[in-house]
N, C-alpha and C positions, 0 to 999 in steps of 0.2 A: 615416573620415572623422577629417583629423589634429587633434588640438586646440591650443589658442594657449594653450603654459606660461606666456609671459609676464603674461594675465592672471590666472593661477593660480600666484602665487610660492611654489614648496614649500622652503623651507631648514631645517635642521638637519643630523642623521645620514641624514635620510630622504630627501633631497632626488636623490641619487641614483638612486633607483627609480623617481621621477615619471615621466618619462618612459616608462619600461617597464610602469608603473600605468594610464597612462593607454592604451595600447596593448592592455593587457590587458583592459581595461572596455567598450574599444571592440568588440575580437572578440566579446565576452559578449553583445555587443546592448545596453548600455546608449547613449541619446542623449546628444549633446554636454552638455546643463543638466548632466543626471544625471552623467554624470563632470567637472565642474567641482565640485562639491557633494564628491565623493569624495574629488578632489584637494585641494580645502580641509580634508575632515574629517583627510587624509593632513597634510598641513601643521600641523595643531592637534598631530595626534600627536609628528611630530616637534618640536617645540619642545617640550612635554609632555615627552616622554624626557630631551630635553638639560638641561631647567631639574630633572629631578628626579636628574639624573647616570645612567641608564639605558641600557643599547645594548637594540639590536631582540630579541638574544638571550634579554632577560630580559622580553619582554612574554608574559606570564601572563595567565592568566581573571583572577587577582586585582589585576592592575596595570591591565587594561584594562577593570574595572571602576570603578578609580579612578581612570583619566582620564575617563571618561564621566562620572563623578561631578563631577570639577573643571567640566568644559564643565556640564554643568545648572546647578553653583554660580555657573557665570560669566554663564549667562542665554542661551546659545546657542538659537537655536529649530528648527534643523534635525538630523537624522541623531541624534541623544540617545541611542540604544537600545545594547543590546548585540551585538542582530541587526544594525545599521548598520553595525557595523564587521567585518563579515563578508567583504565582497571584498576588504578590505584586508589583513585576515589573511589568507585565502586566498590570497593572492597571496604576502605572505611567507612565508608557510609552505611555497608551490610553489617557493621559491628555496632555501628550507633555511635561513632568515637567523632565522628568528623557531622558537619553540618548537612543534612539536605541539600540537593540542587537549586539554587533559589529561581522563582518561577516569579513573572512582573505581576505584582497585586494587582486587581481588580480598582481601579479607580474611576471616579468617575460618572456621571449618571447615564452617558451612552454605555460605556464598557459593563457594567451593574445592567442594564437593561440585554445587550446580547448574550450577558452571564446566563442568566434566566433563560432566555430563549432559547441558547444550546443546549442548555438542562431539558427542556420540553423536549427539542430533536431527538436527542439520544434518549432520554429516559419512558416520554411518552409516546413517541411515533417512531422509535426503533431504530433511528438514523445509525450509521457508521461517523465515527470519531472524523473520519476525512470529510466526510459529505458536508458535517453538519459546519466544518471549518469552514467550508464552499460557500455555503448558505450565509454565515455569519459576513463572511466579507462583501458577500455580494450586496447585503441587505445594510451593513455600514451607513455607505454615502444617502439609504434613504432616512435612516434615522436623525442623521446628522442635518439634514436642514429643519429637523426640529427642536433643535437643542439650543437656549437662550445662550447670547454674545459672551454672557460671563462662565459659560459652561455647566453652571450650577443648577441648571432645569432642562428636562426634557418634554416638553408642552405637546403631549400626543391625544390629549383629549380634545383638542379645535382639530382634530385630524379630520379630511374629508375626501369623499369622494374625489374631489378637484384636485385634491394634493395625489393621490395615489395615479391617476392617469397623466400627469403633469410629469410626475416621474419616470413611469412607462416611456411616454413621447420623446422626451428628453433625451434618452439615456439608450433605451435600445436601438433604436435606428442605425449607431456606430460599436451596436456588438456584431459579433458572428452572430447567424441563426441558432445556433447549439447554447451561445451565453444567454443572448434573449429570450431563448425560451425555458433557460432556466432559473434568470432574472423573475420572470414573472411567477414560475412556480415555486421560487423562495419567497416574494414577494404574498402570494395567496395563504402559503404556510406561515408567514410573520405575524399578517394582519389575523388570521386565524386564532393566533396563539393569544394575541392583543385584546380580542376578543374576549376568549376564554377566559384569561385572567383578568379581566375586568378593569384592563388599563382605559379599551376604549367603549364605550355605550352602544354598539349595535356594528354589526357586521358589516365590512367593506369590500370583502371574498369576490363580491361579484361586481367591483367596481375593477376591477382589473383587466385590464385590456387583452386582449388575445392575440399575441406576434403570430402572425403568418409562417408555418415552418413547412420544410421540404422533408418531413419526415416519410421515408421508404421512397423518393423520388431515386434514389441512386442504384446502382447495381451492388450486392456483396460482393468482394473481390476476396476469391478463395484462389489456394494455391491447386495447382495441375496435379494427377496422380503421381506424376513420375518428380515433380517438383517438393513434393511431402517426402518422397523417399532419398532425396539427395539432401535435403534437410535433417534427416534420419541419420542420414551413411556419414554427416559431415562431423559426429559425434564418436570419439576414440575410443570406447568402450571400455578398454582397456585400462585406463586412466580412472580414476575416483571421481574428476568433476565430469569428463565425457560420461561416464555410466549417469551419476545425475544429472544429465542434461540431458541425454537419452531417454530416461525414464518421464520428466518432464513436458518435454515434446512432445512424446505418446500418449499423455496422459491430455493433454490440450489438442491434440489433432483427431484422437480417436474420441473424446468423448467431449469434445467443445465447451469445455472448460473455460471459465475466468481467471486471469492470472491470480485473483485475490483468492479464488475457489482453492488453487491448487498450492499455493502459499498456507494457507489456514489449515491445509491436510493432517489430519492426527495419525497414530499408529492405530488408535482405537475405532478409525473413521473404517476401517479396512476389516471388510466380515470375510476373510479369506475361506469357510465352510462352506457360507451360502453363496459366494460370489457377487456380494454386492459391495458399494462403496457409499456411504456416507458423504454429501456435498454438503457443508456452511456455508450456506449463499452467500454471495457479496454484496448483495441487496438484501438490505434489509434483517431480520434478526430468524432467521428457520433454517432450516433442515432439510435434506431429500434424499431420497435411494436411488442410485442407479444400479445396473447393472456392471460388474466387472468385467469385459475382456479378457482373454486368456493373454495376449499377448501385453494389454497393462498390466496385467498381474504379472508377468512374468519380467517383464521391464524395471516396476517396481520392487519384488525380490529380489533381482540381481543388486540392484543401488542397496537395499537394507542389507543385504550377506555381506556384502565386498567394500560398499564405499562412503556408507553413513558413517561418520566421527563417532569412534565410543563416545567421547565426552558430550557429545551433543547435546546442548541445555533445552531440557524439555521435553513435550510427546509429539513436535511437529515434525514429520516425514521427512521433507526437505530443510536440507539445513545449510550452514556456507562450508567449503571445503578449506579453508584458512580460517586460523582462532582470532576471535573466539567462535567458536562452533553453536552459533545462535541460529536461529531458525531463518528460514530466508524470508524476505518481504514481497511484494506482491511487483516493486521497481524490479528487484533481483529477477525474477521471471521473466519477467517484459526481456529482461536485458540480453538472458540466455536466447533468447528467442531470434532477437536482433543480431547476436554474436555470429549463431548459426547461418542467419539466414547472407553475412557477409561472408561467411568463409563459403558460400555456393554462390556469391556472387550477386546473388537479388539484390534489386532495388530495398529498400528500408522496412522492415515489417516486424510488425509487433505480434505479444501474444493474441488481442480479438481477432486479430487477420486467420488464425488456427481454426479458430470459431466458428468464422464462414465458412471455411476452409472444411471442418468435421463437415456441416449441413450441405453445403455443394456436391463433396463425395457423397451422400445418405440418396443427396435425390438422382445424381447418376446412375445409383444402383438401385435406384426403383425404390427407394423409399417415399411412402406420400408425406406433407404436410405437416397432419396431426402430427406423425409420428416422429419430426425431423424437432415440434413444440416441444413434447413430451422429452425428447432428447437434451434441448435445451433449456428447458424448463419456464418456457414463456407463460407468464398468465393472461398475454391475451394471442387471438388467433391471428388477428391484424399484426402482430408484430414476426409472425412466421411467413405471416403472405409474401412479403419481401424476396423469398427463397423460388416462388413462381417464375420471376420474372430470368431465372439462369436456367430454368427449364424448357431448353428454343426448342424440343421436339414436340413436348405440348402444346409450345406457342404458336409452332407452325402447324400444328392440326387445326388448327383452331382459325389460322391468318388468312383472310381472303383475296383474292387477287388482286391487283389495284387495277382500278377501271381504265376499257382500251388499252392494258397489254394483254397480247394473246400467250395464254399458257405455252 
């Protein structure tokens, strides 16, 4: 849909980009009203640049903050946040005429060491960026202890097993079991990197104490079959968002996928003729194939035919309903599950709860633990064994009577 630019006059140094920007907003899925508001913002920015004697190449973060502050002081009531500037900045940066978004420079010996470690995690170990960031934050306090008082040197040559043990003993007791376990895993990873990188002369990985864990001690909390039906029925499939959410929930509960795996699903990952789906694993850089059940395929096909925005950016299957039509994030998939649970009056539930649900429903349907492990793509059979605890009929058959109790 063409936007009548005569109704939104853009003057000043950015006037030459008004038509292209309007087309860009339309392609992103913004409606005419939203596009006009952003064109007004573009006009304000253009006039502000002229009044300040600036060119678009000087439009850095500090200048953007000054511009929005001036609009706030002038009493404007729309698009007043820094986030509201992202469509304009993204377009101008894409043309190469505005400077790229500034990122904090890596400075200091500690940040330089952590940056090298991050590169090792992502490039050598195949760890996802979010997981690498978590490792970095957990190891920052450990490396901080070896920074000189003036902050100029990082003395890791003197690192000893006693330093490693002291860090674990001091920090882990006040952490949750999960965080404590992740901390020692990250510490082993860091020490392995330091040895491979030649920073320390001998490996100290074996010096890391083991943190007592409670893995596999709890019960998987799946939903009952009737709760699953209520969850799916809560989606109004006559709406675009409801059709999308129904497809997302169906994939989660039927295939036991992780939220990140649903978010990463691309159009070419679905083999309609072969009846298979390729899952890009959210833990590490690997892909696996799963059968595509008929009901899952029907839910995805209905979404693709009727609800996926035509202006969706990229090849991801699931996208935002409102502009800009970017791919759903892992967090957005989790929110879909949470909102569906709220509509049903359930206690707060998240995407991983539906992964447990898929496993427990299979078990109650007669599937074996190895079959469940194949669906969930567990690398270790011990991980799947936790579901044996919810097979009450099998447990009842091996339970021995309590001494002294008459059957």
